[in-house]
C-alpha positions as CSV (number, residue, x, y, z in Angstrom):
1,M,0.3,-0.1,-0.3
2,E,1.6,3.5,-1.4
3,K,1.4,6.6,1.0
4,L,-2.1,7.5,1.2
5,N,-3.2,10.8,0.0
6,L,-5.8,11.8,1.6
7,V,-6.6,15.6,-0.2
8,G,-6.3,14.1,-3.3
9,S,-8.3,11.0,-2.5
10,F,-10.7,13.5,-1.1
11,N,-10.2,16.4,-3.8
12,K,-12.1,13.2,-6.5
13,V,-15.5,12.9,-4.4
14,E,-18.3,14.3,-6.5
15,T,-20.6,16.7,-4.7
16,T,-24.3,18.2,-5.3
17,R,-23.4,21.7,-6.4
18,E,-20.1,24.1,-7.2
19,H,-19.0,25.3,-4.2
20,N,-16.8,28.4,-4.1
21,A,-13.4,27.9,-1.7
22,Y,-10.4,27.4,-2.2
23,I,-8.7,27.5,0.8
24,H,-11.6,24.5,2.7
25,S,-11.7,22.9,-0.7
26,V,-12.9,19.2,-0.1
27,G,-10.3,17.6,-0.1
28,R,-8.8,19.4,2.4
29,T,-11.8,19.9,4.6
30,L,-12.6,16.1,4.8
31,T,-9.1,14.6,5.6
32,V,-9.9,17.0,8.8
33,V,-13.0,15.2,9.2
34,I,-11.7,11.5,9.1
35,L,-8.3,12.0,11.1
36,G,-10.2,13.5,13.5
37,F,-12.4,10.7,13.8
38,L,-9.3,8.3,13.7
39,C,-8.6,10.4,17.2
40,K,-12.1,8.9,18.6
41,L,-13.5,11.9,18.5
42,Q,-17.4,12.0,18.0
43,D,-18.8,14.9,16.6
44,I,-17.9,17.9,14.2
45,D,-17.7,19.9,17.2
46,E,-15.0,17.9,19.0
47,I,-13.0,17.7,15.9
48,H,-12.9,21.6,14.8
49,Q,-11.7,21.6,18.6
50,W,-9.2,19.1,18.1
51,A,-8.3,20.8,14.9
52,E,-7.6,23.8,16.1
53,E,-5.2,23.3,19.0
54,Q,-1.5,23.9,18.1
55,R,0.1,20.7,17.9
56,T,-2.4,19.4,15.3
57,R,-2.0,22.8,13.3
58,E,1.6,22.1,12.9
59,F,1.0,18.5,12.2
60,L,-1.9,19.1,9.2
61,S,0.7,21.6,7.3
62,E,3.7,19.2,7.6
63,N,1.7,15.9,6.7
64,F,-1.0,17.0,4.9
65,G,-0.9,20.8,3.6
66,I,-4.0,21.8,5.7
67,Y,-2.6,25.6,7.2
68,T,-6.4,26.7,8.2
69,I,-9.0,25.2,9.7
70,P,-12.6,25.0,7.9
71,S,-14.7,26.1,11.0
72,C,-17.7,24.5,11.7
73,R,-20.1,25.7,9.4
74,W,-17.7,24.6,6.2
75,I,-17.6,21.0,8.2
76,N,-21.0,20.8,8.3
77,E,-21.7,22.5,4.3
78,I,-19.0,20.4,3.0
79,L,-20.4,17.2,4.5
80,S,-23.8,18.1,2.7
81,I,-23.1,18.7,-0.5
82,V,-20.6,15.2,-1.1
83,K,-22.8,12.9,-2.5
84,P,-22.2,9.0,-0.4
85,E,-22.4,7.2,-3.4
86,S,-18.6,8.7,-5.0
87,L,-17.2,9.0,-1.1
88,N,-18.2,5.2,-0.6
89,E,-15.9,4.5,-3.9
90,V,-13.5,5.7,-2.2
91,F,-14.0,3.9,0.9
92,I,-14.2,1.0,-1.1
93,R,-10.8,1.3,-2.6
94,W,-9.1,1.8,0.3
95,T,-10.7,-0.8,1.9
96,A,-9.5,-3.5,-0.8
97,E,-5.8,-2.4,-0.3
98,M,-6.4,-3.8,3.2
99,L,-8.0,-7.4,1.7
100,P,-6.0,-10.1,2.5
101,K,-4.2,-11.6,-0.1
102,F,-6.0,-14.3,-0.7
103,L,-10.4,-14.3,0.5
104,D,-11.2,-17.7,-0.4
105,G,-13.8,-19.4,2.7
106,L,-13.1,-16.1,4.2
107,T,-17.1,-15.1,5.4
108,I,-19.1,-11.8,3.9
109,A,-21.7,-10.6,6.0
110,F,-24.5,-8.9,5.1
111,D,-26.9,-6.5,7.5
112,G,-28.5,-3.3,8.2
113,K,-28.5,-0.1,10.4
114,A,-31.1,2.4,11.7
115,I,-29.6,5.5,13.0
116,C,-32.3,6.0,15.6
117,S,-32.1,9.4,16.5
118,T,-32.8,10.1,12.5
119,G,-36.4,8.5,13.6
120,K,-36.9,11.3,15.5
121,M,-36.0,13.8,13.6
122,S,-38.7,15.7,11.3
123,T,-36.6,15.7,8.6
124,Y,-36.2,12.1,7.8
125,D,-39.8,10.5,7.3
126,K,-37.8,7.0,8.3
127,P,-35.3,6.4,10.6
128,L,-31.9,6.0,7.8
129,H,-31.0,2.3,8.1
130,I,-27.8,1.4,5.7
131,L,-26.9,-1.7,4.7
132,S,-23.3,-3.1,4.9
133,A,-20.9,-5.8,4.0
134,Y,-18.4,-6.8,6.4
135,L,-15.0,-9.5,6.2
136,C,-15.7,-11.0,9.2
137,E,-13.0,-12.7,10.2
138,S,-10.7,-9.5,9.6
139,G,-13.1,-7.1,10.9
140,L,-13.2,-4.6,8.0
141,T,-16.4,-2.9,6.9
142,L,-16.5,-3.7,2.6
143,G,-18.9,-0.9,1.5
144,Q,-23.0,0.3,2.4
145,K,-25.7,1.2,0.5
146,T,-28.3,3.2,1.8
147,V,-32.3,1.9,2.1
148,D,-35.8,3.6,2.9
149,E,-35.9,0.8,5.1
150,K,-35.6,-2.8,6.3
151,S,-37.5,-3.9,3.6
152,N,-35.5,-2.6,0.4
153,E,-32.1,-4.1,2.0
154,I,-33.0,-6.9,-0.6
155,P,-33.0,-4.6,-4.0
156,A,-29.6,-3.1,-1.9
157,M,-27.9,-6.3,-1.1
158,R,-27.9,-7.3,-5.0
159,E,-26.5,-3.8,-6.0
160,L,-23.8,-3.8,-3.4
161,I,-22.7,-7.2,-4.1
162,K,-21.4,-5.7,-7.8
163,L,-19.2,-2.7,-5.9
164,I,-17.0,-5.7,-3.9
165,D,-15.0,-8.8,-4.5
166,I,-16.5,-11.2,-3.1
167,R,-15.4,-13.9,-5.4
168,G,-14.2,-16.5,-3.1
169,C,-15.5,-15.4,-0.2
170,M,-18.8,-17.3,1.6
171,V,-21.7,-14.9,2.0
172,T,-24.2,-14.6,4.7
173,A,-27.0,-12.6,5.8
174,D,-30.3,-13.4,7.5
175,A,-33.5,-14.7,6.5
176,L,-34.8,-11.0,5.2
177,H,-32.7,-12.2,2.0
178,C,-33.1,-16.4,1.4
179,Q,-33.8,-15.3,-2.4
180,T,-33.6,-17.0,-5.4
181,E,-32.4,-13.7,-7.3
182,T,-29.8,-12.4,-4.7
183,A,-28.6,-16.5,-4.9
184,A,-28.4,-15.9,-8.2
185,V,-25.6,-12.5,-8.6
186,I,-23.4,-14.6,-5.6
187,I,-22.6,-17.1,-8.0
188,D,-23.0,-15.0,-11.0
189,N,-20.6,-13.2,-9.1
190,G,-17.8,-15.2,-8.3
191,G,-18.9,-15.8,-4.4
192,D,-21.1,-18.9,-2.6
193,Y,-23.9,-18.6,-0.6
194,L,-25.4,-19.6,3.1
195,L,-28.8,-18.7,3.0
196,N,-31.4,-19.0,6.1
197,A,-33.9,-20.5,5.0
198,K,-37.7,-19.0,7.1
199,G,-40.7,-18.0,6.2
200,N,-40.5,-16.1,3.8
201,Q,-39.6,-19.0,1.7
202,E,-41.9,-21.4,3.1
203,T,-42.1,-24.2,1.1
204,L,-37.9,-24.1,1.1
205,E,-38.1,-24.2,4.5
206,N,-41.1,-27.0,5.9
207,D,-39.0,-29.1,3.2
208,I,-36.0,-29.1,4.9
209,K,-37.7,-29.4,8.3
210,D,-39.5,-32.5,7.3
211,F,-36.2,-34.0,6.2
212,V,-34.2,-33.0,9.3
213,Q,-36.9,-34.1,11.6
214,D,-37.3,-37.3,11.0
215,E,-34.9,-39.3,13.1
216,I,-34.0,-42.2,10.3
217,L,-32.8,-39.3,7.4
218,R,-31.4,-36.8,10.6
219,A,-28.8,-40.0,11.8
220,E,-27.5,-40.3,8.6
221,M,-26.4,-36.8,8.2
222,E,-23.0,-35.7,9.4
223,Q,-23.1,-33.6,12.2
224,E,-20.6,-31.3,14.5
225,Q,-21.3,-30.0,18.2
226,T,-20.0,-27.4,19.8
227,R,-20.8,-26.2,24.2
228,E,-20.8,-22.7,25.0
229,K,-20.9,-21.5,28.8
230,N,-21.7,-17.6,29.2
231,G,-22.8,-16.9,32.6
232,G,-25.1,-18.9,33.8
233,R,-26.6,-19.8,30.0
234,I,-25.3,-22.7,29.0
235,E,-25.4,-23.0,24.5
236,L,-25.5,-26.5,23.0
237,R,-25.8,-26.0,19.2
238,T,-25.7,-29.0,16.8
239,A,-25.3,-28.7,13.5
240,F,-26.7,-31.1,10.4
241,V,-25.3,-31.3,6.8
242,S,-26.3,-33.0,3.9
243,H,-24.9,-32.9,-0.2
244,N,-27.9,-35.5,-1.0
245,V,-29.7,-32.5,-2.7
246,T,-31.4,-34.7,-5.7
247,W,-34.2,-34.9,-3.5
248,M,-35.0,-31.1,-3.3
249,E,-35.7,-31.6,-8.1
250,E,-38.2,-29.0,-7.1
251,H,-35.8,-26.4,-5.2
252,L,-32.9,-26.9,-8.1
253,S,-34.9,-25.3,-10.7
254,K,-34.6,-21.7,-9.1
255,W,-31.6,-21.5,-6.5
256,Q,-28.5,-21.8,-8.9
257,G,-26.0,-23.7,-7.4
258,L,-27.3,-25.8,-4.9
259,L,-25.1,-28.1,-4.1
260,C,-26.4,-28.7,0.1
261,F,-29.0,-28.7,3.1
262,G,-28.8,-28.8,6.7
263,A,-29.8,-27.4,10.2
264,I,-28.7,-25.9,13.7
265,N,-30.1,-26.7,16.4
266,R,-29.5,-24.5,19.3
267,R,-30.6,-25.0,23.2
268,F,-30.2,-23.3,26.3
269,T,-30.1,-23.8,29.5
270,T,-30.2,-21.4,32.2
271,A,-31.5,-22.0,35.8
272,G,-32.5,-25.5,35.3
273,K,-35.6,-24.2,32.6
274,V,-34.1,-25.5,28.7
275,S,-35.5,-24.2,26.0
276,D,-34.0,-25.0,21.7
277,E,-35.0,-23.4,18.0
278,W,-34.3,-24.5,15.6
279,H,-32.7,-23.2,12.3
280,Y,-32.5,-24.3,8.6
281,Y,-30.1,-23.6,6.0
282,I,-29.0,-23.6,2.1
283,S,-25.5,-23.1,1.2
284,S,-24.3,-23.6,-2.9
285,R,-20.9,-25.4,-1.1
286,K,-20.7,-28.8,-0.4
287,L,-19.8,-28.1,4.0
288,T,-19.0,-30.0,6.4
289,A,-21.3,-29.4,9.8
290,K,-18.5,-28.4,11.4
291,E,-18.2,-25.2,8.6
292,L,-22.3,-25.1,8.8
293,L,-21.2,-23.9,12.4
294,K,-18.5,-21.4,11.7
295,Y,-20.3,-19.5,8.7
296,A,-23.0,-19.7,10.7
297,R,-21.3,-18.2,13.8
298,N,-19.6,-15.6,11.8
299,E,-23.2,-13.8,10.2
300,W,-23.5,-12.5,14.0
301,A,-20.3,-10.5,13.7
302,I,-21.3,-8.0,11.7
303,E,-23.3,-6.9,15.2
304,S,-19.8,-5.9,16.6
305,M,-19.4,-3.8,13.5
306,H,-22.8,-1.7,14.9
307,W,-21.9,-2.1,18.5
308,L,-18.7,-0.2,17.7
309,L,-20.2,2.3,16.4
310,D,-23.0,3.2,18.7
311,V,-19.9,2.8,21.2
312,H,-17.5,4.6,20.0
313,F,-19.1,7.4,17.8
314,H,-22.2,7.4,20.0
315,E,-23.9,6.9,16.3
316,D,-27.1,6.6,17.5
317,S,-27.5,9.9,19.3
318,C,-26.4,12.1,16.2
319,R,-28.2,14.5,15.7
320,T,-27.3,15.6,12.5
321,R,-29.5,16.4,10.2
322,N,-29.1,16.6,6.6
323,S,-29.3,13.0,5.0
324,N,-26.2,13.6,2.9
325,S,-24.0,14.5,5.9
326,N,-25.2,11.2,8.2
327,Q,-24.8,9.0,5.3
328,N,-20.9,10.7,5.0
329,L,-19.7,10.4,8.3
330,N,-21.4,6.7,8.4
331,I,-18.5,6.3,5.8
332,F,-15.7,7.8,7.8
333,R,-17.3,6.5,11.3
334,K,-16.6,2.3,9.5
335,T,-13.8,3.8,7.6
336,A,-11.8,5.0,11.2
337,L,-12.6,1.6,12.8
338,N,-11.2,-0.2,9.6
339,Y,-7.4,1.6,9.3
340,A,-7.2,0.8,13.2
341,R,-8.7,-2.8,12.9
342,H,-6.2,-3.0,10.4
343,Y,-3.2,-1.7,12.0
344,K,-4.5,-3.8,14.8
345,N,-4.4,-7.0,13.2
346,E,-1.4,-7.2,11.2
347,T,0.9,-5.5,14.0
348,K,-0.3,-8.2,16.1
349,S,-1.4,-6.0,18.3
350,K,-3.8,-6.2,21.8
351,T,-4.4,-3.2,21.9
352,P,-8.2,-2.6,22.2
353,L,-9.3,-0.7,19.2
354,S,-10.6,2.7,21.6
355,K,-7.2,3.0,23.2
356,L,-5.2,2.6,20.0
357,M,-7.2,5.7,17.9
358,F,-7.1,6.9,21.8
359,A,-3.0,7.3,21.2
360,C,-3.1,9.4,18.4
361,L,-5.7,11.6,19.8
362,L,-2.3,12.4,22.7
363,D,0.2,12.1,19.3
364,C,-1.1,12.9,16.1
365,H,1.6,11.2,14.4
366,K,0.6,7.7,15.6
367,I,-2.3,9.1,13.0
368,L,0.6,8.4,10.3
369,D,1.7,4.8,11.5
370,I,-1.8,3.9,11.3
371,I,-2.8,4.9,7.6
372,N,0.1,4.3,6.3
373,F,0.5,0.7,7.4
374,H,1.9,-1.6,4.6
């Protein structure tokens, strides 16, 4: 990875209209914002205050050619006119340079998150909902797409798949995305799918359920089991897998690449009380039972990214009323997390992400170590 030219990259993003301030260009303004987020700052007021400090001014002028600091008003103005789709393209290119050389066998999870505070603002008809793609093993967000509401995630996921490289990866998502067209898009773009068959695919779910719940047939399936204890709760997960899909003739014509089906039983024991639940899956890869457990578990990793956005940056409390600004801030938060995570992964550091970003606040030159790490 070559030394990152933040200002140059940001100067290429598209805006909704012309702006007339040469000193505070788009590139310089957005550079200040991303560097502030790398220091774990939470809003534009904090970033502006940090940038105005003498030691930060010297750092910005020496390393990024930023000699004057834009005001809060100007930063918000720039954020409101930058097209999120264009900024997302920059984000995807940067993230691609952080990825492992070989992606085969890794998991990409797709999931949406609403920014809660936008649901209470008069400027939004509905809460701002953003779908993200997440490389689970590396903890890196690969890209995102804004949707009007949860149901619109379905076409958005297909569009996002085409923007990122999924070749060789296992693509997972919640049951909403168990769709024949989504499966086809994944296969056509070089990935494999693991999809959870639930109510929206009732016939498919029931057929797999009937097979798995037949004790004679289930005994012939490959099995794997894990047991976890968390506090007073014990969770026993049992996976069942079969590559015998010849009986699924009705479904084989609909689901491109279908090679495997399976189920996971989750049994919970809490204070002597036992409950359980079943989940049924189809996949385009001939999985082992152990792999089914792994990929199904990996799908939940994306929730940790959503948690970090709120814990470190208080995203759900963000009061930004402009939709473009909110989307762009979401991209910047994920960019900061990506760079910190990449640095942590590559250096094998045991330092928590929060302390790593706080170190950037204490010493600006730590930022250079992180964004230019090879």
